[in-house]
N, C-alpha and C positions, 0 to 999 in steps of 0.2 A: 720861705720855702717850706713845704710840708716835710714832716719827719721822714716819710717813706721815700720821697724824692731825694732828700739829703742822704739818707742811709744808702740808697742804691747808687747814687752818684759817687759818694766817698768810697764805698766798697769797690765799685768799678774802677775808680782811679787807682786805688791801692793794689788791686789785682793786676791792672795793666802795668803798673810799675814793677810788681813782682815778676811778671812774665818778661818784661823788658830786661830786668836785671839778669834773669836766667839766660836770655839770648846773647848777652854780652860775651859769654864764653871766656870769662876771666878765671882766675884761680878760685878754687873752692872757698878759700878764706874770704875773698871779696864777695863773690856771689852769695854764699851762705849768710854772711853778715847782713847784706842788703835785704835778702829775703826775710830773715828774722826781724830786721827793722820794720819791714812792712807788716808782718804778723802782729808785732807789738803795737804799732801805730793803729792798725785796724781795731784791735781789741780795746785800747785805751781811748781812742778818739771817736770811734764809731760804735763799738759795742761787741759783746761776745759773739753774736751771730755773724758779724762781719769777719771777725778773727777766725772763727771756725770755718766759714765759707772759703776764705783764702787758704786756710790750712789744708782743706780737702782739694781745692783746685790746683794749687801750686805743684804738688807732685805729679798730677796728671799732665800738666804742661811740661814739667821736667822730663817725663817719660816720652811725650810727643817730640820733644827737642833732642832726645837721645842721651839724656844725662842719667837715666835709670835704665838698666839693661833688660828689665822684665816688668810686665804690668803688675805682678805681685808686689813689687816694691812700692807702688803707689800707696797701698794700704799701710805699710809700715812707716813710710815717711809722713803720711797724713796723721797717723797716730802720734808720732813724735811732735809734729807741729801743733796738734791739738792739745797735747800735754803742756807745751809752753804757753799756749793761749789761755788754757784753763787756769794755770797757776798765776799768770799775769792778772787775769780777771779777778781771781779771789784775793790776791795779796796786794795789788798795786795801790789801792787807796790806803792801806794800812802802813806799808813800807815799800817804797819803790825799789830800793836796793835789794831787799829781801826777795821781792817778786822776781826781779831779773835774775838774781843768783840762784834761787830755788828753781825757777822756771828753766834756766839753762842746764842745771845739774839733772833735773828730772827728764828733760827732753833728751839729753845725752844718754842717760840710763835706759830710757825706753827704746831709743834707736839702737844703741849698742846691743842690748839684750835681744830685741826682736829681730834685728838683722843678722847679727853674728851667731846667735844661738838657735834661731828658728828659721828665718828665711834662707840663709845661705846653706846650712847643712841639710835641712829638711825639704826645701822647695827648689833650690837653685843649684845644688851641688852637681847634679847630673846634666844640667843644661848649660852652665857657664864654664868656660875654660878656667884652669887653675889660676892663671895670671889675673883674670877678672875677679875671681873670688878673693884673692889676696888684696887687690886694689880696693875692693868694696869693704873688706874688713878694716883697712886703715881709714878709708873715707868715712866710715860710720863709727869711728872711735873718737879720739881726742879732738879732731877738727869740729865735730858737732858741738862740743862744749865751748870751744873757742869762738866759733861763729855766733852761737847764741849769746855769749857774753858781749861780744863786740856789737852785735845788733841791739842788745839791750842798752849798752852804753850810748850808742848813737841815738836810740829812742829817748833816753833820759835827757840828752842834750837838746833834741829838736822838739819834743812835745810842748814844752813851755812856749817856744817860738811859734809853733803852729797854733796853739790855743790862743795866743795873743793875736795872731793874724786873722783867725776866723772868729775871734771874740766869743768863745764858748762861755 
């Protein structure tokens, strides 16, 4: 199989899984962990461009599915996802645990700061009801760290199995 076909196929499958996980409408800890798993799998098994592509596409689909209250949020969630993907890309070959830990912490910080300090007070405070603002503040705090760590732990468990199955 040519590399381009392999790249497109694997990226499409991981994007489809990401969207599928979002449609399950389960708890944020489940959905977020599975989405982070897909981001990490795409980055490690397919490459940086695949991870970045899914990072940008996932929040668009989340908005289309009603999980994000405003299109502005697509930008901030994509930025958080891309932070995780970039850290995984840079550190994974050196130390998988450091990559997952640092990626999770940095994604959390990017999302928490960009959403709670920029998006909510500057862009969405006049648009969203008070209850929605409070819910988003919580959703974009500690759960982001937890879901990135769980997704990373799942990735560390399944990557060797997938590599063996596809004989990379």
